C-alpha positions as CSV (number, residue, x, y, z in Angstrom):
1,A,-0.1,0.3,0.5
2,V,1.4,3.8,-1.0
3,R,-0.3,6.7,0.3
4,I,-0.9,9.4,-2.7
5,A,-1.1,12.9,-2.1
6,D,-4.0,13.5,-3.5
7,A,-7.2,11.4,-2.2
8,A,-9.9,12.8,-4.5
9,T,-7.2,10.8,-7.3
10,V,-7.6,7.4,-5.0
11,R,-11.2,8.0,-5.3
12,L,-11.4,7.7,-9.3
13,L,-9.2,4.7,-8.8
14,R,-10.8,1.2,-9.4
15,P,-9.4,-2.4,-8.8
16,G,-7.8,-3.1,-11.8
17,D,-6.9,-0.2,-13.2
18,R,-2.8,0.5,-14.2
19,V,-1.1,3.5,-13.1
20,D,2.8,5.5,-13.8
21,V,3.5,6.6,-9.5
22,I,5.3,9.5,-9.6
23,A,7.9,10.8,-6.5
24,A,7.5,14.6,-6.5
25,E,10.4,16.2,-4.0
26,E,11.3,19.8,-3.1
27,T,14.5,20.4,-2.6
28,V,16.4,23.4,-2.4
29,S,17.5,24.4,-5.7
30,G,13.7,23.0,-6.3
31,G,11.7,20.6,-7.4
32,G,12.0,18.0,-8.9
33,A,10.0,14.5,-10.4
34,R,10.4,11.3,-10.9
35,V,8.8,7.3,-12.3
36,V,9.1,5.2,-9.7
37,A,7.0,2.5,-11.0
38,R,5.0,2.3,-14.8
39,G,2.0,0.2,-15.5
40,A,1.4,-0.6,-11.3
41,R,-2.1,-2.8,-11.5
42,V,-4.6,-1.3,-8.6
43,T,-5.6,-4.1,-6.2
44,E,-7.5,-2.3,-3.6
45,V,-8.3,1.2,-2.8
46,P,-9.1,0.5,1.0
47,E,-11.9,3.2,2.2
48,P,-10.1,5.7,4.5
49,A,-10.7,5.0,8.6
50,D,-12.2,8.3,9.0
51,G,-14.3,8.0,5.9
52,T,-13.3,11.5,4.3
53,G,-10.5,10.9,2.3
54,G,-8.0,12.5,5.0
55,A,-6.6,13.0,8.3
56,D,-8.0,16.4,8.7
57,G,-11.5,15.9,6.8
58,T,-10.2,17.8,4.0
59,G,-8.5,15.3,1.8
60,D,-4.9,17.2,2.5
61,G,-3.3,13.8,4.0
62,G,-3.9,11.6,0.8
63,A,-5.3,7.9,0.7
64,L,-4.1,4.3,0.1
65,V,-4.0,3.0,-2.3
66,V,-2.7,-1.2,-2.6
67,L,-0.7,-1.7,-6.2
68,S,0.5,-5.1,-7.1
69,V,4.3,-4.0,-8.6
70,P,8.2,-6.6,-8.2
71,R,9.2,-6.8,-5.1
72,S,12.0,-4.4,-6.4
73,T,9.2,-1.5,-7.7
74,A,7.6,-2.0,-4.4
75,A,11.3,-1.2,-2.6
76,G,11.3,2.0,-4.7
77,L,8.0,2.9,-3.8
78,A,8.6,3.0,0.0
79,G,11.8,4.5,-0.2
80,A,10.3,7.7,-2.6
81,S,7.5,7.5,0.2
82,A,9.7,8.5,2.6
83,T,11.1,11.4,1.2
84,A,7.9,12.7,-1.6
85,R,4.7,13.1,-2.7
86,L,3.7,10.4,-4.4
87,A,1.3,11.5,-7.1
88,V,-0.2,8.8,-10.1
89,T,-1.3,9.0,-13.5
90,V,-4.1,6.2,-14.9
91,W,-3.0,4.0,-18.6
């Protein structure tokens, strides 16, 4: 499972969708983005625990999505999520 920064985007996803996951990082010299997973299959879109789609009720806390990816890609996603905001693009 990965947390996508925009909860509204996650609500558009359905199991079976294919997505690319993009990590957007902000640095002192500006921002950068990179694709960390290509063609990941959505296996589940869990309902938010609080029913709102975000930790504060606005969706700003992002939302979880469960993806099926190779082990090496999973490690890259975990690392990217620790330092960057994640976004998805649907195929």
